[in-house]
C-alpha positions in Angstrom: 0.3 0.1 -0.2 1.4 4.0 -0.7 2.3 5.9 1.4 0.8 9.4 2.0 4.1 11.8 1.0 2.9 14.4 3.7 3.2 11.3 6.6 5.7 9.5 5.4 8.4 10.4 7.6 6.2 9.5 10.6 5.8 6.0 9.3 1.8 6.0 8.6 0.7 4.1 6.0 -2.8 4.4 3.9 -5.4 1.8 6.1 -8.9 1.7 6.3 -9.2 1.2 9.5 -11.3 3.7 11.6 -9.0 3.3 14.7 -5.6 4.2 12.8 -7.3 7.2 10.6 -8.9 8.4 14.2 -5.2 8.3 15.8 -3.3 9.7 12.3 -5.8 12.7 13.2 -5.6 13.2 17.2 -1.3 13.2 15.9 -2.2 15.9 13.7 -4.1 18.0 15.7 -1.5 17.8 18.5 1.1 18.9 16.3 -1.1 21.8 15.3 -1.2 21.0 11.8 -4.9 21.6 12.0 -6.6 23.9 14.0 -9.6 23.2 15.9 -12.0 24.7 14.1 -10.7 24.6 10.3 -10.2 28.9 10.7 -8.0 28.4 7.2 -11.7 27.8 5.9 -13.0 31.8 5.1 -16.7 32.4 6.3 -18.6 34.1 3.6 -21.8 36.2 4.7 -25.0 35.8 2.4 -25.3 39.3 0.8 -26.5 40.1 -2.7 -23.2 42.6 -3.5 -21.5 39.7 -2.9 -20.5 39.1 -6.4 -20.3 43.0 -7.0 -16.9 43.7 -9.7 -15.6 46.8 -11.4 -15.8 47.3 -15.2 -13.6 50.1 -17.0 -15.5 51.6 -19.9 -14.1 50.7 -23.6 -11.5 53.6 -24.4 -14.2 55.0 -26.9 -16.0 55.9 -24.0 -13.7 57.5 -22.1 -12.1 61.0 -21.8 -8.7 61.5 -23.1 -6.7 63.8 -23.7 -7.0 66.1 -21.2 -4.4 68.3 -19.2 -5.1 67.6 -15.6 -4.3 69.7 -13.1 -0.7 68.6 -11.6 -2.0 70.6 -7.9 -1.0 67.8 -4.9 -3.9 69.3 -3.0 -5.3 66.5 -1.5 -9.1 66.3 -3.5 -10.7 65.3 -6.3 -10.0 67.6 -9.0 -13.1 65.9 -10.7 -17.2 66.7 -10.3 -19.5 64.8 -12.3 -23.7 64.7 -12.9 -26.0 63.3 -15.0 -25.1 65.8 -17.6 -21.8 67.1 -17.5 -18.3 66.3 -16.4 -16.0 69.0 -14.9 -11.9 68.3 -14.3 -9.7 71.1 -13.0 -7.2 71.7 -15.9 -3.9 72.8 -15.7 -3.9 76.3 -17.3 -1.3 79.6 -17.9 -3.1 82.7 -15.9 -4.9 81.5 -13.3 -7.1 78.2 -12.8 -9.2 76.7 -14.7 -11.6 73.8 -15.4 -12.9 71.8 -18.4 -17.1 70.7 -18.7 -17.9 68.5 -21.2 -20.9 66.8 -21.9 -21.5 62.8 -20.8 -21.7 62.1 -24.1 -19.0 64.3 -26.2 -16.6 61.1 -24.9 -13.4 60.1 -27.1 -10.3 63.1 -27.6 -10.9 66.5 -26.3 -9.0 68.9 -28.4 -6.3 71.0 -27.0 -8.3 74.4 -27.5 -11.3 73.3 -26.0 -13.2 75.8 -23.7 -12.8 76.3 -20.6 -14.3 78.2 -17.5 -11.3 80.1 -16.6 -12.1 83.7 -14.2 -10.3 82.7 -11.5 -6.9 84.3 -10.7 -5.5 81.8 -9.0 -5.4 77.3 -9.1 -8.9 76.4 -8.5 -8.6 73.9 -5.6 -12.6 72.2 -5.7 -15.2 72.1 -7.6 -19.2 70.5 -6.8 -21.7 70.2 -9.1 -25.7 71.6 -7.5 -27.3 68.8 -6.5 -30.5 70.6 -7.4 -29.9 72.2 -10.3 -27.8 70.5 -12.8 -26.0 73.3 -15.0 -24.9 75.7 -12.2 -21.4 74.8 -10.3 -19.5 76.0 -7.8 -15.9 76.6 -7.7 -12.5 77.5 -4.9 -9.5 78.8 -5.3 -6.4 80.2 -3.8 -7.9 83.5 -5.4 -9.2 83.1 -1.8 -12.5 83.5 -3.9 -15.7 80.9 -4.3 -18.2 81.8 -7.7 -20.9 80.3 -8.8 -21.2 79.2 -12.6 -23.6 78.7 -15.1 -23.1 76.5 -17.7 -25.4 76.5 -21.1 -27.3 73.3 -22.1 -24.8 71.5 -24.5 -21.8 72.9 -23.3 -19.1 75.3 -23.9 -19.2 76.9 -27.2 -16.2 79.4 -25.7 -14.1 80.1 -22.9 -16.2 80.9 -19.9 -14.7 84.3 -17.8 -17.4 85.7 -16.2 -18.9 84.0 -12.9 -23.4 84.7 -12.6 -21.4 85.3 -8.2 -18.4 85.7 -6.9 -18.0 85.4 -3.0 -15.5 87.2 -1.1 -15.3 86.3 2.2 -12.2 83.9 3.5 -8.8 85.9 4.3 -6.7 83.0 2.8 -7.4 80.5 0.3 -10.6 78.4 0.0 -9.7 75.2 -0.2 -13.2 73.1 0.0 -16.4 73.6 -1.3 -19.6 71.6 -0.2 -23.6 72.2 -1.3 -26.2 71.7 1.3 -27.5 67.7 1.1 -31.8 68.8 1.1 -31.4 73.1 1.0 -31.5 74.6 -2.6 -28.6 77.3 -2.5 -27.1 76.7 0.5 -23.6 76.2 0.2 -20.4 76.0 2.5 -16.5 77.0 2.1 -13.6 76.0 3.9 -11.0 78.4 3.7 -7.1 78.1 5.0 -8.4 80.9 7.3 -9.5 77.7 9.6 -13.4 79.2 9.2 -16.0 77.1 7.2 -18.2 80.1 6.1 -22.0 78.9 5.1 -23.7 81.0 2.2 -27.3 81.5 1.0 -26.6 82.3 -2.7 -29.9 84.3 -2.7 -28.8 87.0 -1.5 -25.5 86.3 -2.3 -24.0 86.8 0.8 -22.5 84.1 3.7 -24.9 84.2 6.7 -22.9 82.0 9.4 -19.5 81.2 10.2 -18.2 78.2 12.2 -15.0 79.2 13.2 -13.9 76.6 16.3 -11.0 74.8 13.9 -7.1 75.5 14.6 -5.8 74.3 11.8 -6.4 74.0 8.1 -9.6 72.1 7.2 -9.3 68.7 5.6 -12.4 67.6 5.1 -16.6 68.1 5.3 -19.2 65.7 5.4 -23.4 65.9 5.9 -25.6 63.4 7.8 -28.3 62.4 5.6 -30.7 65.7 6.0 -28.0 68.2 6.7 -28.5 69.0 10.1 -25.0 67.8 11.2 -21.8 68.5 9.6 -18.2 66.7 10.7 -15.0 68.0 9.7 -11.7 66.3 9.7 -8.2 68.6 10.8 -4.7 69.3 10.4 -5.5 70.0 14.2 -5.5 65.9 14.2 -9.1 66.1 15.6 -12.8 64.7 14.4 -15.8 67.3 15.1 -19.5 66.9 14.6 -21.0 70.1 14.4 -24.5 72.0 14.4 -23.8 74.3 11.4 -26.8 76.8 12.6 -24.8 77.8 15.8 -21.3 76.4 15.1 -21.6 74.5 18.0 -19.3 72.0 18.4 -21.5 68.5 20.3 -18.4 66.2 19.5 -15.1 65.9 19.5 -12.3 63.5 19.2 -8.3 64.0 19.8 -6.8 61.7 17.6 -3.2 61.9 18.9 -1.9 58.6 17.7 -2.7 59.3 14.0 -3.8 61.7 11.4 -7.5 61.7 10.0 -7.7 62.7 7.1 -11.6 62.2 5.2 -14.6 61.4 7.2 -18.0 60.1 6.2 -21.4 60.0 7.7 -22.6 56.2 6.8 -26.3 57.3 6.4 -29.0 57.8 9.1 -26.9 54.4 11.0 -25.2 57.3 12.8 -21.7 56.7 12.7 -18.8 58.2 10.7 -15.9 56.4 9.0 -12.8 58.0 8.7 -9.3 57.4 7.0 -6.1 58.6 8.0 -2.7 57.5 8.9 -2.1 55.1 11.8 1.2 55.4 14.4 3.1 52.9 12.5 2.5 54.7 8.8 0.1 52.3 7.4 -2.9 53.6 5.9 -5.7 53.1 8.5 -9.8 53.6 8.9 -12.4 53.9 11.6 -15.6 53.2 12.5 -17.1 55.9 15.4 -20.2 56.5 17.0 -21.2 59.5 16.0 -23.1 60.5 19.9 -19.6 59.4 21.4 -16.1 60.0 20.0 -14.5 58.7 22.6 -13.0 56.2 21.2 -13.5 54.6 17.8 -15.4 51.1 17.7 -13.2 49.6 15.3 -10.1 50.5 14.0 -8.6 48.4 11.0 -5.1 48.6 8.9 -5.3 48.4 5.2 -2.1 48.6 3.9 1.7 50.2 3.8 1.1 52.4 0.7 1.2 56.5 1.7 -1.7 58.1 -0.8 -4.8 59.1 0.9 -7.5 56.8 1.1 -11.2 58.6 -0.3 -14.4 57.1 1.2 -17.7 56.7 -0.7 -20.7 55.4 0.8 -23.7 54.5 -0.9 -26.9 54.9 1.7 -28.7 53.0 -0.8 -27.0 49.5 -0.9 -25.6 50.0 2.7 -21.4 49.7 0.6 -18.5 51.3 1.4 -16.0 51.9 -0.8 -12.0 52.7 -0.4 -9.9 54.3 -3.3 -6.0 54.8 -3.2 -4.9 58.3 -4.1 -1.6 57.0 -6.0 -2.6 53.4 -6.5 -5.5 52.0 -8.3 -7.2 49.6 -6.0 -11.0 50.3 -4.7 -11.8 47.9 -2.0 -15.5 47.5 -1.0 -17.1 46.7 2.0 -20.4 46.2 3.4 -22.2 48.2 5.8 -23.9 46.4 9.2 -25.5 47.9 12.4 -23.5 44.4 14.4 -20.6 43.7 14.8 -18.3 43.0 13.1 -20.3 46.2 11.2 -17.9 46.4 8.2 -17.3 43.3 5.9 -14.9 42.9 3.3 -16.4 42.1 -0.5 -14.0 42.3 -2.8 -11.0 44.7 -4.7 -10.8 46.0 -7.5 -7.8 46.3 -9.1 -5.6 48.3 -11.8 -2.5 49.4 -13.2 -3.3 52.7 -13.7 -2.8 55.4 -10.1 -5.4 57.5 -9.9 -5.4 60.8 -9.0 -9.0 61.8 -8.0 -12.3 60.2 -8.4 -15.6 62.3 -9.7 -19.1 59.7 -8.8 -22.2 59.7 -10.7 -25.0 61.0 -8.8 -27.3 57.5 -8.5 -29.9 58.9 -11.4 -27.4 59.0 -13.8 -26.8 55.5 -13.4 -27.7 53.1 -16.1 -30.1 50.9 -14.3 -31.1 48.1 -17.1 -27.1 47.2 -16.7 -27.5 46.5 -12.8 -24.6 49.1 -12.2 -24.7 50.5 -8.6 -22.3 52.9 -8.4 -19.6 54.4 -10.9 -16.4 56.1 -10.5 -15.1 58.8 -13.0 -11.2 58.1 -12.6 -8.5 60.8 -13.1 -5.1 59.0 -14.6 -2.8 62.2 -15.4 0.4 60.4 -16.7 -2.2 59.2 -19.7 -4.6 62.4 -19.5 -7.4 59.9 -18.9 -10.9 60.3 -17.3 -12.0 56.5 -17.1 -15.1 55.3 -16.0 -15.9 52.6 -14.0 -19.2 51.0 -13.2 -19.4 48.5 -10.0 -21.9 46.4 -11.3 -24.4 43.8 -9.4 -23.8 40.5 -12.0 -27.6 39.6 -12.5 -29.0 38.2 -15.5 -32.5 39.5 -15.2 -33.5 42.5 -17.2 -36.4 43.2 -15.2 -36.0 46.5 -12.9 -33.8 45.4 -9.5 -36.2 47.0 -6.9 -33.5 45.4 -4.2 -30.9 47.1 -5.1 -32.5 50.3 -6.0 -34.5 51.6 -3.3 -36.1 55.2 -3.3 -33.1 57.7 -3.5 -32.3 61.0 -3.3 -33.8 63.2 -5.9 -33.2 65.9 -7.8 -36.0 68.7 -5.9 -34.6 70.1 -2.4 -36.6 69.6 0.5 -36.1 73.2 1.9 -35.4 76.8 1.2 -32.7 78.8 2.4 -34.8 80.4 5.2 -36.4 77.7 6.1 -33.1 75.8 7.0 -31.9 78.5 8.5 -34.7 79.5 10.5 -34.0 75.6 12.4 -36.1 73.0 10.1 -34.5 70.0 9.4 -36.3 67.9 6.1 -35.1 64.5 4.7 -34.2 64.2 1.4 -36.7 64.0 -1.4 -36.9 60.8 -2.8 -37.4 59.3 -6.3 -37.4 56.1 -8.2 -35.0 55.1 -10.6 -37.9 52.9 -12.1 -38.1 54.4 -15.3 -35.0 56.2 -15.5 -34.0 59.8 -15.1 -35.9 62.0 -18.0 -37.0 65.2 -16.0 -35.1 67.7 -15.6 -34.9 70.2 -12.7 -37.5 72.3 -11.9 -35.3 74.7 -9.8 -33.7 77.8 -11.0 -31.0 79.5 -10.2 -31.0 83.5 -10.2 -27.8 85.3 -8.7 -28.5 88.3 -6.1 -27.5 91.5 -7.3 -24.6 92.8 -4.8 -23.1 96.3 -4.5 -21.9 95.9 -0.3 -18.7 96.9 -0.2 -18.5 94.3 3.1 -19.8 91.2 4.5 -20.2 91.1 8.3 -20.6 88.3 9.9 -21.1 87.8 13.7 -20.4 91.2 14.1 -17.4 90.7 11.9 -16.3 92.5 8.6 -14.6 89.3 6.6 -13.6 92.2 4.1 -11.7 94.4 5.8 -8.3 92.0 5.4 -8.7 90.3 2.3 -6.0 91.4 0.0 -6.2 92.2 -3.8 -7.7 89.1 -6.0 -6.9 90.3 -9.3 -4.3 92.5 -10.8 -6.4 95.1 -12.2 -7.1 95.7 -8.0 -4.2 95.5 -7.3 -3.0 98.4 -9.7 -7.0 100.1 -8.4 -5.4 100.0 -4.9 -1.7 100.7 -5.9 -2.9 104.4 -7.5 -5.5 104.7 -4.9 -2.7 104.7 -2.4 -0.4 106.9 -4.7 -3.2 110.0 -4.6 -3.5 109.6 -0.4 -0.1 110.4 0.0 0.1 112.5 -2.2 -2.6 114.1 -0.7 -0.8 113.9 2.5 2.3 115.3 1.3 0.1 118.3 0.5 -1.2 118.4 3.8 1.7 118.0 5.1 3.4 120.5 3.1 0.8 123.5 3.6 0.9 122.8 7.8 4.7 123.3 7.3 4.3 126.5 5.6 1.3 127.0 8.0 4.3 126.4 11.0 7.0 128.7 9.2 5.1 131.8 9.1 3.3 131.4 13.0 7.2 131.0 13.7 7.6 134.6 11.9 4.9 136.4 13.4 6.7 135.0 17.3 10.2 136.2 16.3 8.5 139.7 14.8 6.4 140.3 18.0 9.5 139.8 20.1 11.4 141.8 18.2 8.6 145.0 18.2 8.9 148.0 20.2 7.0 147.3 22.9 8.5 144.2 24.2 11.9 146.2 24.2 
């Protein structure tokens, strides 16, 4: 009888004798050859998203030849909605970004029209969730600007914004639209302040001034009643935005927290950052108690930032690494272990940033549950990556497409500012995305020369923003200097006259 190779050194031979087999098994267990509970066998959860996979679009459906910005700021430099794709680009003489209709795929010509009104590098762009041709941008020139893109895209360079917002004293790194209220915009600057803008009047109405360093990320809960931020001061905060009150605060002394995202209505926060051993790390927090994270998990030893994306409809979390081509995805549960690993999409091409298509822009006929637009800097390429649930049925899959936030706002700015909260207005994806937004943006007329929030004039110490403004300031100062010189000269002449009169009085005969 032939011997089993792995046990030949032990002198055991194949046998049908049950007792011999039992003794062999016991011997191997004692040696640690087998784990008592067979832990080497992976344990799988039952999940409809177990086999979700990433599908890269064909080259003809990509956007090619785009001079993607080389700025090292930790943002996505990309924004997408159901009509347009916007990408921050390299340009001379100030900041600019491209706006391309989604159907206009293929190679983009070098002279393609740009939005180029900023005088400094553009650091962030975001589409209005309720008016699909309105986009906000912020820049190193200390301004936030609102642009109205014509139907069909740009035919020539756009230099005039429908609204220019000045209130920050240093460059502005982040902009975020309120998730349920129309025309409420948040901006975070390097002056450590978050300004809340009411675009109906074109002015900041609130200021959040609780940070002691640069704000790295902002995230809203579902109804926009809470704002969470990460900051370079290594603190995670949960803030009531209308009052500016910090409700919860975590001091992350042992690791850096870079990004934060609210996980829908489960009252959880997820952060990504770097551990004390310089490994990429994620942590799950209870938003009502930030004393300690619920779980912490190290991802890998790479150095790039981890961008988190959460889909509240499928309860799926995507982690995309900046500087690598990996996108890991998990399913979030309300019970331990909370984070359930599903799979990983891999690509050899590193990503600089990622845009995310809103739910109403997905292809429901292909069971697409998420879509990224990946920026590949070296190739000047934008690649759509679809996350697909593999199903053969061609009917509408209601279990993976529940009612989702649509393009109708739940509140007006005045309602939200007065203290009202309301969940997003939901829509069904069963009939596909057809109707256009009913909301129209009307730019207010502004002539004020000062912006006062909380008793502080925000424009008092704002530096000049354009070359013409700098020249005007220079000439005003020159005129002021001339006026002061003339005034000083007149006073000098008057002093000499008085000195002569005093001398004459002293030398007069009466005084002798």
